[in-house]
MARROTI-882718 format. One record per residue (C-alpha): residue number from 0; residue in three letters; x, y, z. Coordinates in pm, whole numbers, plus 50000, padded with zeros to 5 digits. Example, Ala and Ser with C-alpha at 12.3 -4.5 7.8 and 13.67 -1.06 7.14 Angstrom:
REM residues 2
vexdo; kolpa; px; py; pz
0; ALA; 51230; 49550; 50780
1; SER; 51367; 49894; 50714
REM end
This chain:
REM residues 438
vexdo; kolpa; px; py; pz
0; MET; 58668; 92237; 82097
1; PHE; 58857; 92152; 81781
2; LYS; 58601; 92228; 81509
3; GLY; 58699; 92363; 81171
4; LEU; 58975; 92612; 81119
5; ARG; 59151; 92759; 81418
6; PHE; 59359; 93071; 81377
7; LEU; 59616; 93181; 81629
8; THR; 59898; 93430; 81616
9; LEU; 60158; 93501; 81874
10; ALA; 60346; 93833; 81869
11; ALA; 60615; 93988; 82089
12; GLY; 60484; 94184; 82383
13; CYS; 60122; 94132; 82283
14; ALA; 59896; 94085; 82584
15; ALA; 59626; 93929; 82368
16; ALA; 59868; 93657; 82255
17; LEU; 59976; 93591; 82610
18; ALA; 59611; 93540; 82693
19; GLY; 59573; 93301; 82399
20; SER; 59334; 93527; 82209
21; LEU; 59319; 93567; 81832
22; ALA; 59466; 93850; 81628
23; PRO; 59474; 93920; 81254
24; LEU; 59799; 93851; 81073
25; ALA; 59788; 94193; 80911
26; ALA; 59851; 94353; 81250
27; GLN; 60181; 94170; 81289
28; ALA; 60491; 94317; 81125
29; GLN; 60768; 94069; 81200
30; GLU; 60624; 93720; 81181
31; GLN; 60694; 93393; 81005
32; PHE; 60385; 93202; 80898
33; VAL; 60366; 92823; 80948
34; PRO; 60050; 92646; 80826
35; LEU; 59930; 92353; 81037
36; LEU; 59733; 92086; 80855
37; VAL; 59573; 91865; 81120
38; TYR; 59321; 91588; 81167
39; ARG; 59161; 91630; 81505
40; THR; 58856; 91450; 81366
41; GLY; 58805; 91136; 81160
42; GLN; 58948; 90784; 81164
43; PHE; 59303; 90891; 81261
44; ALA; 59203; 91146; 81528
45; PRO; 59351; 90943; 81819
46; LEU; 59691; 90996; 81654
47; GLY; 59615; 91336; 81501
48; VAL; 59517; 91520; 81819
49; PRO; 59842; 91472; 82018
50; TRP; 60045; 91513; 81700
51; ALA; 59879; 91848; 81629
52; ASP; 59912; 91951; 81995
53; GLY; 60285; 91879; 81986
54; LYS; 60344; 92089; 81676
55; GLN; 60150; 92384; 81811
56; ASP; 60309; 92355; 82156
57; TYR; 60659; 92374; 82013
58; LEU; 60576; 92685; 81812
59; LYS; 60442; 92841; 82133
60; LEU; 60766; 92748; 82309
61; VAL; 60973; 92906; 82031
62; ASN; 60776; 93228; 82074
63; ALA; 60815; 93211; 82451
64; ARG; 61191; 93184; 82395
65; GLY; 61182; 93501; 82183
66; GLY; 61109; 93363; 81838
67; VAL; 61361; 93292; 81565
68; ASN; 61621; 93565; 81609
69; GLY; 61336; 93785; 81728
70; VAL; 61089; 93685; 81455
71; LYS; 60777; 93537; 81612
72; ILE; 60592; 93244; 81457
73; SER; 60231; 93282; 81350
74; TYR; 60027; 92979; 81254
75; GLU; 59688; 92863; 81146
76; GLU; 59533; 92520; 81180
77; CYS; 59325; 92371; 80901
78; GLU; 59126; 92053; 80964
79; THR; 59163; 91782; 80697
80; ALA; 59010; 91480; 80877
81; TYR; 59278; 91288; 80680
82; ASP; 59079; 91354; 80363
83; THR; 59288; 91431; 80054
84; ALA; 59040; 91675; 79896
85; ARG; 59009; 91870; 80221
86; GLY; 59386; 91868; 80258
87; VAL; 59431; 92019; 79912
88; GLU; 59172; 92285; 79999
89; CYS; 59373; 92372; 80312
90; TYR; 59693; 92387; 80107
91; GLU; 59538; 92621; 79851
92; ARG; 59391; 92842; 80123
93; LEU; 59710; 92877; 80326
94; LYS; 59995; 92866; 80073
95; THR; 60010; 93246; 80031
96; ARG; 59898; 93342; 80383
97; GLY; 60124; 93573; 80583
98; GLY; 60367; 93642; 80300
99; GLY; 60389; 93276; 80201
100; ALA; 60375; 92946; 80385
101; SER; 60703; 92828; 80538
102; GLY; 60626; 92469; 80438
103; PHE; 60349; 92213; 80472
104; ASP; 60366; 91912; 80701
105; THR; 60065; 91748; 80537
106; GLN; 60020; 91470; 80798
107; SER; 59897; 91243; 80517
108; THR; 60060; 91040; 80240
109; GLY; 59757; 91094; 80017
110; ILE; 59766; 91471; 80064
111; THR; 60143; 91461; 80006
112; PHE; 60090; 91287; 79671
113; ALA; 59839; 91555; 79571
114; VAL; 60034; 91866; 79673
115; SER; 60373; 91737; 79553
116; ASP; 60259; 91808; 79197
117; LYS; 60163; 92164; 79298
118; ALA; 60458; 92259; 79519
119; PRO; 60720; 92322; 79244
120; GLY; 60490; 92568; 79066
121; ASP; 60385; 92733; 79391
122; LYS; 60742; 92724; 79526
123; VAL; 60634; 92598; 79866
124; PRO; 60821; 92323; 80057
125; VAL; 60651; 91997; 80157
126; VAL; 60797; 91854; 80480
127; THR; 60710; 91490; 80551
128; VAL; 60900; 91371; 80857
129; GLY; 60880; 90991; 80854
130; TYR; 60619; 90955; 80578
131; GLY; 60519; 91072; 80230
132; LEU; 60678; 90964; 79902
133; SER; 60973; 90739; 79985
134; GLN; 61148; 90827; 79657
135; SER; 61144; 91198; 79746
136; VAL; 61472; 91137; 79930
137; ASP; 61623; 91220; 79587
138; GLY; 61648; 91599; 79595
139; SER; 61763; 91617; 79234
140; VAL; 61408; 91520; 79128
141; PHE; 61207; 91631; 79432
142; GLU; 61341; 91982; 79486
143; TRP; 61051; 92085; 79713
144; ASN; 60995; 91761; 79912
145; PHE; 61177; 91682; 80236
146; PRO; 61109; 91339; 80394
147; LEU; 61336; 91421; 80687
148; LEU; 61471; 91153; 80923
149; GLY; 61310; 90852; 80756
150; THR; 61062; 90710; 80507
151; TYR; 60842; 90401; 80503
152; TRP; 61121; 90223; 80317
153; THR; 61351; 90307; 80608
154; ALA; 61095; 90158; 80847
155; ALA; 61030; 89841; 80648
156; ASP; 61401; 89773; 80603
157; VAL; 61482; 89827; 80971
158; MET; 61195; 89600; 81077
159; ILE; 61337; 89321; 80863
160; GLN; 61686; 89386; 81001
161; ASP; 61559; 89344; 81357
162; ILE; 61369; 89028; 81265
163; LEU; 61683; 88893; 81094
164; LYS; 61873; 88951; 81417
165; LYS; 61612; 88752; 81612
166; GLU; 61628; 88475; 81353
167; LYS; 62008; 88458; 81369
168; GLY; 62061; 88604; 81024
169; SER; 61829; 88391; 80811
170; LEU; 61468; 88433; 80699
171; LYS; 61476; 88157; 80440
172; ASP; 61134; 87986; 80417
173; LYS; 60987; 88216; 80684
174; LYS; 60644; 88376; 80635
175; ILE; 60582; 88748; 80691
176; ALA; 60241; 88914; 80652
177; LEU; 60185; 89285; 80593
178; VAL; 59852; 89404; 80738
179; TYR; 59804; 89750; 80593
180; HIS; 59559; 90037; 80567
181; ASP; 59432; 90014; 80208
182; SER; 59548; 90361; 80104
183; PRO; 59863; 90522; 79958
184; TYR; 59998; 90533; 80315
185; GLY; 59958; 90160; 80371
186; LYS; 60095; 90064; 80031
187; GLU; 60421; 90260; 80060
188; PRO; 60635; 89981; 80218
189; ILE; 60534; 89716; 79964
190; PRO; 60813; 89775; 79703
191; LEU; 61084; 89755; 79969
192; LEU; 60935; 89445; 80131
193; GLN; 60910; 89272; 79793
194; LYS; 61281; 89340; 79735
195; ARG; 61361; 89213; 80083
196; ALA; 61154; 88898; 80031
197; GLU; 61340; 88829; 79706
198; GLN; 61678; 88882; 79874
199; ASP; 61613; 88712; 80208
200; GLY; 61398; 88423; 80093
201; PHE; 61082; 88479; 80295
202; ALA; 60725; 88456; 80168
203; LEU; 60541; 88790; 80179
204; THR; 60162; 88798; 80215
205; LEU; 59976; 89127; 80161
206; LEU; 59657; 89177; 80362
207; PRO; 59483; 89511; 80293
208; VAL; 59231; 89644; 80545
209; THR; 58952; 89872; 80429
210; ALA; 58938; 90211; 80600
211; PRO; 58878; 90299; 80874
212; GLY; 58989; 89953; 80990
213; VAL; 58739; 89876; 81263
214; GLU; 58644; 89547; 81097
215; GLN; 58941; 89309; 81076
216; LYS; 58800; 88970; 81177
217; SER; 58847; 88821; 80829
218; THR; 59204; 88953; 80815
219; TRP; 59303; 88791; 81143
220; LEU; 59123; 88470; 81046
221; GLN; 59356; 88458; 80746
222; ILE; 59651; 88516; 80977
223; ARG; 59537; 88232; 81204
224; GLN; 59519; 88004; 80899
225; LEU; 59845; 88126; 80743
226; ARG; 60037; 88129; 81073
227; PRO; 60303; 88379; 80961
228; ASP; 60624; 88398; 81159
229; TYR; 60584; 88776; 81184
230; VAL; 60320; 89040; 81111
231; LEU; 60408; 89392; 81001
232; LEU; 60131; 89640; 81082
233; TRP; 60086; 89959; 80876
234; SER; 59796; 90128; 81051
235; ALA; 59703; 90440; 81245
236; GLY; 59414; 90572; 81450
237; VAL; 59126; 90338; 81524
238; MET; 59272; 90060; 81308
239; THR; 59561; 89999; 81549
240; PRO; 59390; 89895; 81875
241; THR; 59145; 89694; 81664
242; ALA; 59437; 89498; 81518
243; ILE; 59595; 89438; 81859
244; ARG; 59267; 89318; 82008
245; GLU; 59208; 89084; 81712
246; ALA; 59560; 88945; 81752
247; GLN; 59486; 88888; 82118
248; ALA; 59152; 88720; 82037
249; THR; 59308; 88487; 81779
250; GLY; 59607; 88407; 81997
251; TYR; 59865; 88564; 81768
252; PRO; 60173; 88657; 81976
253; ARG; 60203; 89033; 82011
254; GLU; 60581; 89003; 82029
255; LYS; 60569; 88882; 81668
256; ILE; 60401; 89207; 81553
257; TYR; 60606; 89502; 81427
258; ALA; 60410; 89826; 81384
259; ILE; 60501; 90139; 81190
260; TRP; 60564; 90446; 81409
261; TRP; 60212; 90582; 81357
262; ALA; 60079; 90260; 81510
263; GLY; 60309; 90277; 81809
264; SER; 60180; 90559; 82027
265; ASP; 60066; 90554; 82389
266; HIS; 59698; 90584; 82299
267; ASP; 59724; 90271; 82079
268; VAL; 59808; 90041; 82368
269; LYS; 59720; 90206; 82699
270; ASP; 59362; 90085; 82716
271; ILE; 59468; 89732; 82618
272; GLY; 59746; 89727; 82877
273; ALA; 59882; 89378; 82942
274; GLY; 59691; 89248; 82641
275; ALA; 59935; 89433; 82417
276; LYS; 60246; 89320; 82605
277; GLY; 60531; 89239; 82366
278; TYR; 60394; 89455; 82082
279; ASN; 60680; 89615; 81887
280; THR; 60696; 89951; 81714
281; ILE; 60964; 90133; 81521
282; THR; 61068; 90490; 81587
283; ILE; 61287; 90751; 81422
284; HIS; 61346; 90926; 81752
285; ASP; 61411; 90798; 82103
286; THR; 61064; 90738; 82241
287; ALA; 61197; 90627; 82578
288; SER; 61363; 90956; 82664
289; LEU; 61242; 91283; 82804
290; ASP; 61464; 91584; 82743
291; ARG; 61492; 91947; 82840
292; VAL; 61243; 92050; 82572
293; HIS; 60970; 91876; 82775
294; SER; 61053; 92061; 83097
295; ASP; 61090; 92391; 82908
296; LEU; 60745; 92339; 82760
297; ARG; 60596; 92284; 83106
298; ASP; 60773; 92584; 83257
299; GLN; 60743; 92837; 82975
300; VAL; 60407; 92746; 82817
301; TYR; 60187; 92522; 83034
302; ALA; 60273; 92696; 83361
303; LYS; 60132; 93013; 83205
304; GLY; 59811; 92842; 83098
305; GLN; 59902; 92855; 82729
306; GLY; 59941; 92484; 82651
307; THR; 59749; 92331; 82364
308; ALA; 59669; 91990; 82512
309; SER; 59376; 91970; 82751
310; ASP; 59589; 91763; 82988
311; GLN; 59959; 91835; 83028
312; SER; 60020; 91468; 83103
313; GLU; 60027; 91445; 82722
314; ILE; 60375; 91602; 82736
315; GLY; 60623; 91322; 82675
316; ALA; 60370; 91097; 82498
317; ILE; 60514; 90959; 82176
318; ALA; 60278; 91130; 81930
319; HIS; 60307; 91465; 82108
320; THR; 60687; 91444; 82102
321; ARG; 60678; 91358; 81731
322; GLY; 60475; 91671; 81670
323; MET; 60737; 91877; 81852
324; VAL; 61018; 91714; 81652
325; ILE; 60846; 91804; 81324
326; ALA; 60788; 92165; 81429
327; MET; 61148; 92190; 81553
328; LEU; 61280; 92082; 81212
329; GLN; 61065; 92342; 81037
330; VAL; 61181; 92614; 81276
331; GLU; 61546; 92516; 81232
332; ALA; 61503; 92541; 80854
333; ILE; 61372; 92896; 80905
334; ARG; 61669; 92972; 81131
335; THR; 61913; 92826; 80876
336; ALA; 61755; 93036; 80600
337; GLN; 61794; 93348; 80815
338; GLU; 62166; 93275; 80851
339; LYS; 62200; 93317; 80475
340; PHE; 61929; 93566; 80385
341; GLY; 61912; 93794; 80689
342; LYS; 61884; 93739; 81063
343; GLY; 61588; 93888; 81241
344; LYS; 61372; 93904; 80927
345; PRO; 61098; 93674; 80798
346; VAL; 61217; 93455; 80510
347; THR; 61028; 93355; 80197
348; PRO; 60907; 93000; 80121
349; GLU; 61188; 92967; 79864
350; GLN; 61442; 93070; 80126
351; VAL; 61296; 92819; 80373
352; ARG; 61340; 92553; 80103
353; TRP; 61709; 92646; 80094
354; GLY; 61718; 92615; 80472
355; LEU; 61564; 92267; 80459
356; GLU; 61825; 92164; 80203
357; ASN; 62111; 92297; 80415
358; LEU; 62016; 92176; 80763
359; ASP; 62309; 92078; 80984
360; LEU; 62177; 91969; 81322
361; THR; 62485; 91883; 81525
362; GLN; 62473; 91717; 81864
363; ALA; 62564; 92050; 82021
364; ARG; 62273; 92224; 81848
365; LEU; 62027; 91949; 81942
366; ASP; 62145; 91970; 82304
367; GLU; 62094; 92347; 82296
368; LEU; 61738; 92301; 82169
369; GLY; 61661; 92036; 82431
370; PHE; 61633; 91748; 82180
371; GLY; 61980; 91595; 82227
372; LYS; 61846; 91269; 82373
373; ILE; 61564; 91242; 82123
374; VAL; 61700; 91311; 81773
375; ARG; 62027; 91197; 81615
376; PRO; 62249; 91458; 81442
377; PHE; 62203; 91486; 81065
378; LYS; 62271; 91700; 80757
379; THR; 62076; 91750; 80435
380; SER; 62200; 91845; 80089
381; CYS; 62083; 91898; 79732
382; SER; 62080; 91524; 79660
383; ASN; 61993; 91407; 80012
384; HIS; 61655; 91533; 80134
385; ILE; 61623; 91277; 80414
386; GLY; 61928; 91381; 80614
387; ALA; 61950; 91051; 80802
388; ASP; 61762; 90722; 80800
389; TRP; 61823; 90571; 81142
390; ALA; 61553; 90393; 81340
391; ARG; 61517; 90166; 81642
392; ILE; 61266; 89930; 81799
393; ALA; 61057; 89990; 82110
394; GLN; 60837; 89734; 82286
395; TRP; 60530; 89772; 82507
396; ASP; 60574; 89595; 82844
397; GLY; 60209; 89622; 82943
398; ALA; 60249; 89963; 83106
399; LYS; 60511; 90159; 82914
400; TRP; 60738; 90161; 82608
401; ASN; 61098; 90039; 82636
402; VAL; 61363; 90072; 82366
403; THR; 61478; 89719; 82286
404; SER; 61735; 89773; 82011
405; GLY; 62025; 89992; 81917
406; TRP; 62003; 90225; 81620
407; TYR; 61971; 90059; 81281
408; GLN; 62044; 90232; 80952
409; ALA; 61849; 90136; 80639
410; ASP; 62047; 89915; 80402
411; GLN; 62138; 90147; 80118
412; THR; 62236; 89862; 79887
413; LEU; 61859; 89796; 79872
414; VAL; 61703; 90133; 79944
415; ALA; 61919; 90358; 79726
416; PRO; 61851; 90171; 79396
417; LEU; 61481; 90170; 79481
418; VAL; 61487; 90547; 79542
419; LYS; 61672; 90604; 79214
420; SER; 61436; 90383; 79013
421; PHE; 61115; 90533; 79152
422; ALA; 61248; 90890; 79131
423; GLU; 61345; 90841; 78766
424; ARG; 61001; 90700; 78693
425; TYR; 60838; 90997; 78866
426; ALA; 61054; 91243; 78671
427; LYS; 60957; 91079; 78342
428; GLU; 60585; 91067; 78425
429; LYS; 60574; 91427; 78550
430; ASN; 60816; 91567; 78291
431; VAL; 61060; 91683; 78559
432; THR; 61418; 91762; 78457
433; PRO; 61643; 91649; 78746
434; ARG; 61880; 91907; 78892
435; THR; 62255; 91853; 78886
436; CYS; 62370; 91825; 79246
437; GLY; 62738; 91883; 79316
REM end
């Protein structure tokens, strides 16, 4: 069903689009093109499928609502299987499609690394909501990268903050292990955790897991011998349930595990059920809430037989909602660009970049979109390409996720110097002259 490249366009008043059939972009006059890099196959497919469904579903909902000031969204999926080379091929194929790509959500840290070097020359935005290069928060160096809402440094810092709260403010002489996918993705939190270990006095043990992560017995044997006070899990796809089952088999308490958001979706724990009880994940949006966007999607898309997911029970699942959040942010950047460059007209990739840099999602606007209970208000700027870096903790009770903390904000006394240092290093290595941001 999901093989290769899938091309779909949706246009106003077009019966073929309402029927879900395909139409060439050339036939559409007033459209905004959004490329969709996906991995419906491969090691991360359990995460990738609902994520991709959520992105596509939200674009369908936008079109059902009339588009962006009347401009309909067209899109094309390109399958990467989470492979960097294939992701770069997709990027090259789609960057000029439909008058220019509105921005790439690469769905991969490795692909992000690869296309970040290309984006400034191509003048195409790279949107990495909750992942990517953590130092790309610095918009003076990374003019075309937008790690909106949070990075892996945000996640690592907030995890430690929550653990500190449980340990009554002290981690001195505690042991924390990082079990991570041995890839650029899994390695991203290490610099922040090393700084935290130095500051807070805990011993950090790094335990890489070879992709795809279905063999972890030796890793969890080390954990049984080391007996860390907490385990941080940086995994996704098939690696995640494997880790939880190995923790269960070795008797490691699931309530002592903190997983990154890509390892905290419904499909990661549902089949394990009570065996995963206590397992913690971090989230940059409120995973416990349903909002009007979910009911609108059911009424305006799925009720007409146009939904992307094979089963509409996927609506409200964490990964599906994350996909919708990402697509919403891209659409709002397009809308913001139209406010400056012309309502009711498609905008260029460069204009979308301006929109991403000038997002102002107020509570009123989020409520209007149906995301008011899910996403916190935030603003971006020339120097601030993250907008906000709030996160919270959710815990699996054996049957469902429950939010167990308030909102934490990453400690900027630690994160900001790290961003500055790594951004300066990147600028020097890549011969980038930083912009002056007012």
